[in-house]
VEXMAR-839641 format. One line per field, with one value per atom (N, C-alpha, C, O, CB): x, y, z; atom name. Coordinates in nm, 4 decimals. Glycine has a CB too. Layout:
BEGIN
px: [X	...]
py: [Y	...]
pz: [Z	...]
atom: [CA	...]
END
This chain:
BEGIN
px: [13.3944	13.2588	13.1993	13.1849	13.1609	13.1655	13.1074	12.9647	12.8965	13.1211	12.9236	12.7821	12.6817	12.5881	12.7516	12.6859	12.5890	12.5889	12.4848	12.6136	12.7042	12.7160	12.6514	12.5920	12.8662	12.6609	12.5906	12.4356	12.3568	12.6444	12.4008	12.2550	12.2041	12.0975	12.2295	12.2790	12.2323	12.2202	12.1209	12.3209	12.3102	12.2996	12.1850	12.1200	12.4271	12.1590	12.0429	11.9183	11.8264	12.0385	11.9011	11.7823	11.7656	11.6516	11.7862	11.8558	11.8391	11.7887	11.7062	11.9694	11.8359	11.7977	11.6561	11.5793	11.9006	11.6187	11.4905	11.3787	11.2645	11.5007	11.4032	11.2940	11.1964	11.0769	11.3468	11.2411	11.1427	11.0717	10.9538	11.2141	11.1536	11.0914	10.9746	10.8733	11.2026	10.9973	10.8967	10.7619	10.6610	10.9457	10.7592	10.6323	10.5539	10.4309	10.5449	10.6188	10.5549	10.4890	10.4098	10.4497	10.5246	10.4533	10.5001	10.4231	10.4819	10.6259	10.6703	10.7366	10.7965	10.7664	10.7260	10.7756	10.9268	10.9941	10.7068	10.9758	11.1213	11.1771	11.1255	11.1464	11.2794	11.3487	11.4872	11.5686	11.3615	11.5102	11.6429	11.6899	11.6309	11.6411	11.7895	11.8514	11.7674	11.7932	11.9580	11.6489	11.5669	11.4397	11.3573	11.5261	11.4290	11.3157	11.3266	11.4316	11.3153	11.2039	11.2011	11.1672	11.0708	11.1092	11.2466	11.2369	11.0969	11.0237	11.3592	11.0631	10.9417	10.8212	10.7059	10.9593	10.8500	10.7413	10.6847	10.5781	10.7889	10.7670	10.7254	10.7248	10.6309	10.8162	10.8298	10.8299	10.7416	10.7112	10.9608	10.7018	10.6150	10.6819	10.6123	10.4719	10.8131	10.8767	10.8402	10.8637	11.0347	10.7837	10.7538	10.8858	10.9853	10.6272	10.8755	11.0031	11.0594	11.1812	10.9711	10.9730	11.0220	11.0913	11.1967	10.9112	11.0330	11.1041	11.2365	11.3307	11.0083	11.2382	11.3562	11.4641	11.5812	11.3282	11.4289	11.5314	11.5763	11.6946	11.4716	11.4805	11.5209	11.6173	11.7128	11.3975	11.5881	11.6793	11.8170	11.9182	11.6257	11.8166	11.9576	12.0303	12.1522	11.9424	11.9583	12.0295	12.0856	12.1954	11.9358	12.0081	12.0505	12.1707	12.2694	11.9252	12.1688	12.2776	12.3999	12.5092	12.2340	12.3919	12.5109	12.5688	12.6904	12.4739	12.4855	12.5354	12.5942	12.7037	12.4264	12.5272	12.5652	12.6973	12.7873	12.4428	12.7050	12.8148	12.9284	13.0313	12.7565	12.9072	12.9984	13.0390	13.1571	13.1228	12.9313	12.9599	12.8680	12.7834	12.9331	12.8833	12.7936	12.7362	12.8113	12.8692	12.6063	12.5402	12.4976	12.4106	12.4201	12.5614	12.5237	12.3753	12.3364	12.6272	12.2975	12.1665	12.1515	12.0570	12.1035	12.2384	12.2221	12.2369	12.1856	12.3260	12.3066	12.3194	12.1759	12.1465	12.4267	12.0954	11.9666	11.8811	11.8055	11.8814	11.8900	11.8120	11.8235	11.7303	11.8495	11.9467	11.9671	11.9191	11.9186	12.1047	11.8782	11.8480	11.7019	11.6154	11.8814	11.6736	11.5405	11.5227	11.4195	11.5135	11.6301	11.6127	11.7146	11.7953	11.6434	11.7022	11.7965	11.9413	12.0421	11.7540	11.9368	12.0658	12.1270	12.2491	12.0488	12.0538	12.1006	12.1681	12.2736	11.9675	12.0946	12.1526	12.2715	12.3634	12.0627	12.2845	12.4092	12.5236	12.6332	12.3917	12.4915	12.5951	12.6462	12.7658	12.5320	12.5475	12.5833	12.6683	12.7564	12.4715	12.6348	12.7152	12.8526	12.9491	12.6518	12.8624	13.0055	13.0837	13.2045	13.0015	13.0149	13.0822	13.1344	13.2484	12.9915	13.0438	13.0817	13.1940	13.2809	12.9618	13.1892	13.2996	13.4363	13.5391	13.2614	13.4377	13.5524	13.6065	13.7285	13.5221	13.5248	13.5586	13.6219	13.7161	13.4397	13.5669	13.6135	13.7554	13.8422	13.5111	13.7688	13.8927	14.0128	14.1279	13.8698	13.9799	14.0708	14.1155	14.2301	14.0115	14.0259	14.0525	14.1429	14.2007	13.9226	14.1518	14.2187	14.3633	14.4331	14.1655]
py: [9.3165	9.3825	9.3572	9.2443	9.3215	9.4728	9.4619	9.4247	9.4224	9.5932	9.3958	9.3493	9.4393	9.3897	9.3253	9.5680	9.6627	9.6723	9.6978	9.7956	9.6522	9.6558	9.5300	9.5387	9.6667	9.4136	9.2920	9.3009	9.2542	9.1735	9.3631	9.3904	9.4845	9.4610	9.4530	9.5921	9.6829	9.6184	9.6441	9.7971	9.5363	9.4601	9.3596	9.3392	9.3894	9.2933	9.2058	9.2752	9.2216	9.1239	9.4025	9.4778	9.5046	9.4910	9.6064	9.5387	9.5606	9.4336	9.4448	9.6082	9.3188	9.1929	9.1593	9.1029	9.0789	9.1887	9.1516	9.2382	9.1921	9.1506	9.3662	9.4563	9.4050	9.3984	9.5857	9.3680	9.3125	9.1840	9.1637	9.2844	9.0891	8.9718	9.0044	8.9350	8.8825	9.1089	9.1377	9.1797	9.1630	9.2403	9.2361	9.2773	9.3716	9.3666	9.1577	9.4609	9.5665	9.5203	9.5922	9.6277	9.4072	9.3553	9.4341	9.4520	9.1974	9.4796	9.5724	9.6970	9.6898	9.5026	9.8093	9.9281	9.9464	10.0035	10.0303	9.8966	9.9038	9.7636	9.6888	9.9968	9.7328	9.6109	9.6378	9.7134	9.5355	9.5721	9.5947	9.4612	9.3569	9.7163	9.4619	9.3477	9.2602	9.1405	9.3844	9.3270	9.2512	9.1944	9.1243	9.3413	9.2266	9.1834	9.0345	8.9797	9.2543	8.9641	8.8215	8.7787	8.8273	8.7629	8.6851	8.6463	8.5745	8.6170	8.5508	8.4709	8.4059	8.4667	8.4499	8.2649	8.5348	8.5908	8.7192	8.7210	8.6177	8.8338	8.9655	8.9663	9.0190	9.0758	8.9077	8.9087	8.8103	8.8230	8.8881	8.7169	8.6075	8.5355	8.5036	8.6655	8.5104	8.4470	8.2970	8.2310	8.4699	8.2458	8.1006	8.0393	8.1053	8.0656	7.9016	7.8217	7.8642	7.8724	7.6604	7.8911	7.9325	8.0704	8.0917	7.9338	8.1598	8.2913	8.2842	8.3601	8.3982	8.1915	8.1682	8.1118	8.1470	8.0756	8.0283	7.9697	8.0799	8.0882	7.8455	8.1681	8.2814	8.3723	8.4259	8.3614	8.3882	8.4739	8.4170	8.4859	8.4911	8.2864	8.2111	8.2168	8.2335	8.0544	8.2033	8.2135	8.3544	8.3712	8.1761	8.4559	8.5963	8.6180	8.6780	8.7035	8.5783	8.5972	8.5205	8.5766	8.5422	8.4083	8.3362	8.4147	8.4326	8.1956	8.4645	8.5500	8.6735	8.7082	8.5847	8.7508	8.8902	8.8805	8.9631	8.9653	8.7857	8.7787	8.6719	8.6567	8.7399	8.6090	8.5221	8.4138	8.3894	8.6012	8.3472	8.2391	8.1192	8.1304	8.2910	8.0136	7.8964	7.8730	7.8438	7.7678	7.8850	7.8710	7.7319	7.6820	7.9634	7.6622	7.5273	7.5276	7.6167	7.4648	7.4252	7.4211	7.4183	7.4764	7.3038	7.3555	7.3551	7.4895	7.5146	7.2633	7.5782	7.7167	7.7899	7.8715	7.8059	7.7538	7.8362	7.7975	7.8819	7.8089	7.6729	7.6353	7.7293	7.7448	7.4971	7.7893	7.8762	8.0181	8.0979	7.8775	8.0486	8.1927	8.2187	8.1423	8.2288	8.3257	8.3675	8.5185	8.5563	8.3539	8.5973	8.7460	8.7746	8.6907	8.8469	8.9004	8.9443	8.9499	8.9145	9.0729	9.0003	9.0011	8.8620	8.8500	9.0621	8.7631	8.6203	8.5728	8.5096	8.5190	8.6112	8.5767	8.6450	8.5855	8.6052	8.7778	8.8568	8.7835	8.7658	9.0022	8.7423	8.6782	8.5472	8.5180	8.6422	8.4666	8.3485	8.3650	8.2853	8.2771	8.4842	8.5163	8.5536	8.5187	8.6343	8.6269	8.6674	8.5464	8.5400	8.7720	8.4441	8.3217	8.2465	8.2003	8.2355	8.2362	8.1634	8.2335	8.1710	8.1477	8.3730	8.4530	8.4266	8.4031	8.6253	8.4299	8.4019	8.2698	8.2545	8.4188	8.1711	8.0355	8.0162	7.9384	7.9515	8.0913	8.0834	8.1495	8.1091	8.1506	8.2549	8.3314	8.2489	8.2639	8.4608	8.1654	8.0845	7.9724	7.9282	8.0337	7.9255	7.8144	7.8486	7.7604	7.7568	7.9842	8.0229	8.0367	8.0701	8.1428]
pz: [8.8875	8.8827	9.0226	9.0696	8.7613	9.0858	9.2261	9.2238	9.1213	9.3034	9.3419	9.3591	9.3093	9.2466	9.4973	9.3277	9.2739	9.1246	9.0641	9.3294	9.0630	8.9166	8.8565	8.7490	8.8731	8.9222	8.8805	8.8976	8.8153	8.9608	9.0086	9.0316	8.9245	8.8675	9.1745	8.8953	8.7886	8.6591	8.5910	8.7741	8.6153	8.4930	8.4926	8.3901	8.4684	8.6145	8.6126	8.6026	8.5406	8.7273	8.6627	8.6494	8.5026	8.4583	8.7324	8.4248	8.2858	8.2110	8.1204	8.2284	8.2472	8.1871	8.2366	8.1586	8.2227	8.3547	8.4152	8.3783	8.3783	8.5583	8.3453	8.3187	8.2156	8.2445	8.2753	8.0961	7.9961	8.0394	8.0104	7.8653	8.1162	8.1662	8.2741	8.2818	8.2279	8.3504	8.4514	8.4009	8.4694	8.5380	8.2767	8.2071	8.2884	8.2846	8.1744	8.3649	8.4369	8.5753	8.6362	8.3453	8.6144	8.7367	8.8632	8.9576	8.7563	8.8623	8.9647	8.9048	8.7975	9.0589	8.9729	8.9273	8.9423	8.8566	8.9925	9.0526	9.0847	9.1123	9.1954	9.2092	9.0426	9.0640	9.1273	9.0742	8.9327	9.2438	9.2990	9.3657	9.3376	9.4037	9.4490	9.5015	9.5807	9.5930	9.5759	9.6451	9.7346	9.6591	9.7180	9.8554	9.5335	9.4490	9.4346	9.4011	9.3078	9.4634	9.4485	9.3135	9.2542	9.5405	9.2598	9.1203	9.0931	9.0038	9.0834	9.1673	9.1445	9.2224	9.1826	9.1780	9.3295	9.4085	9.3479	9.2865	9.5489	9.3696	9.3109	9.1620	9.1022	9.3577	9.0949	8.9505	8.8837	8.7651	8.9042	8.9542	8.9052	8.7827	8.6863	8.8646	8.7860	8.6716	8.6776	8.7788	8.6723	8.5702	8.5626	8.5143	8.4843	8.4621	8.5099	8.4748	8.3343	8.3186	8.4731	8.2333	8.1104	8.1201	8.0601	8.0128	8.1933	8.2016	8.2853	8.2626	8.2656	8.3803	8.4538	8.3614	8.3760	8.5696	8.2700	8.1743	8.0799	8.0468	8.0900	8.0341	7.9501	8.0255	7.9693	7.9039	8.1582	8.2406	8.2479	8.2346	8.3826	8.2699	8.2823	8.1537	8.1527	8.3223	8.0405	7.9126	7.8912	7.8381	7.7963	7.9336	7.9128	8.0128	7.9701	7.9398	8.1276	8.2291	8.1743	8.1817	8.3785	8.1247	8.0661	7.9552	7.9503	8.0140	7.8622	7.7494	7.7981	7.7537	7.6524	7.8936	7.9307	8.0174	8.0024	8.0145	8.1007	8.1924	8.1424	8.2084	8.3352	8.0388	7.9702	8.0713	8.0960	7.9136	8.1310	8.2325	8.1979	8.1091	8.3867	8.2626	8.2554	8.3939	8.4869	8.2035	8.4100	8.5421	8.5617	8.4904	8.5565	8.6645	8.6953	8.7521	8.8276	8.7989	8.7122	8.7432	8.8994	8.9527	8.6745	8.9666	9.1210	9.1819	9.2909	9.1885	9.1135	9.1731	9.1769	9.2643	9.0836	9.0789	9.0742	9.1976	9.2458	8.9348	9.2506	9.3598	9.4887	9.5676	9.3924	9.5006	9.6106	9.5926	9.6863	9.6416	9.4689	9.4376	9.4657	9.4228	9.2865	9.5374	9.5671	9.5138	9.4582	9.7256	9.5359	9.5021	9.3852	9.3452	9.6373	9.3355	9.2467	9.3046	9.2435	9.1989	9.4332	9.5037	9.5177	9.5085	9.6412	9.5379	9.5560	9.4138	9.4075	9.5999	9.3085	9.1738	9.1490	9.0926	9.0637	9.1878	9.1734	9.2441	9.1910	9.2328	9.3670	9.4549	9.3816	9.3829	9.6044	9.3154	9.2571	9.1401	9.1079	9.2254	9.0706	8.9419	8.9784	8.9104	8.8573	9.0892	9.1353	9.1799	9.1572	9.2569	9.2466	9.2780	9.1560	9.1516	9.3541	9.0553	8.9335	8.8605	8.7998	8.8406	8.8687	8.7941	8.8767	8.8131	8.7880	9.0017	9.0835	9.0645	9.0580	9.2197	9.0548	9.0301	8.8950	8.8799	9.0428	8.7905	8.6568	8.6451	8.5678	8.5628	8.7301	8.7332	8.7933	8.7523	8.8155	8.8881	8.9557	8.8654	8.8730	9.0812	8.7793	8.6975	8.5742	8.5107	8.6538	8.5436	8.4260	8.4420	8.3462	8.3779]
atom: [N	CA	C	O	CB	N	CA	C	O	CB	N	CA	C	O	CB	N	CA	C	O	CB	N	CA	C	O	CB	N	CA	C	O	CB	N	CA	C	O	CB	N	CA	C	O	CB	N	CA	C	O	CB	N	CA	C	O	CB	N	CA	C	O	CB	N	CA	C	O	CB	N	CA	C	O	CB	N	CA	C	O	CB	N	CA	C	O	CB	N	CA	C	O	CB	N	CA	C	O	CB	N	CA	C	O	CB	N	CA	C	O	CB	N	CA	C	O	CB	N	CA	C	O	CB	N	CA	C	O	CB	N	CA	C	O	CB	N	CA	C	O	CB	N	CA	C	O	CB	N	CA	C	O	CB	N	CA	C	O	CB	N	CA	C	O	CB	N	CA	C	O	CB	N	CA	C	O	CB	N	CA	C	O	CB	N	CA	C	O	CB	N	CA	C	O	CB	N	CA	C	O	CB	N	CA	C	O	CB	N	CA	C	O	CB	N	CA	C	O	CB	N	CA	C	O	CB	N	CA	C	O	CB	N	CA	C	O	CB	N	CA	C	O	CB	N	CA	C	O	CB	N	CA	C	O	CB	N	CA	C	O	CB	N	CA	C	O	CB	N	CA	C	O	CB	N	CA	C	O	CB	N	CA	C	O	CB	N	CA	C	O	CB	N	CA	C	O	CB	N	CA	C	O	CB	N	CA	C	O	CB	N	CA	C	O	CB	N	CA	C	O	CB	N	CA	C	O	CB	N	CA	C	O	CB	N	CA	C	O	CB	N	CA	C	O	CB	N	CA	C	O	CB	N	CA	C	O	CB	N	CA	C	O	CB	N	CA	C	O	CB	N	CA	C	O	CB	N	CA	C	O	CB	N	CA	C	O	CB	N	CA	C	O	CB	N	CA	C	O	CB	N	CA	C	O	CB	N	CA	C	O	CB	N	CA	C	O	CB	N	CA	C	O	CB	N	CA	C	O	CB	N	CA	C	O	CB	N	CA	C	O	CB	N	CA	C	O	CB	N	CA	C	O	CB	N	CA	C	O	CB	N	CA	C	O	CB	N	CA	C	O	CB	N	CA	C	O	CB	N	CA	C	O	CB	N	CA	C	O	CB	N	CA	C	O	CB	N	CA	C	O	CB	N	CA	C	O	CB	N	CA	C	O	CB]
END
């Protein structure tokens, strides 16, 4: 799955969580800044990401995430790591 595909899937997940705060969500959209996701919504997002991408997101990976694109990059790293372990 390429970066744009991951971003597109994240946009689908984020749209209801954003509650209309922004009209366009893309790779540069800030999760806590522009989307104003609080800690509960971030946890909802992580649960949805784990379900949709069939991965386990380490809590330390979230610290590096600021934008939708950052999250997509982290998801790809996790997927690649899981692929190497199989």
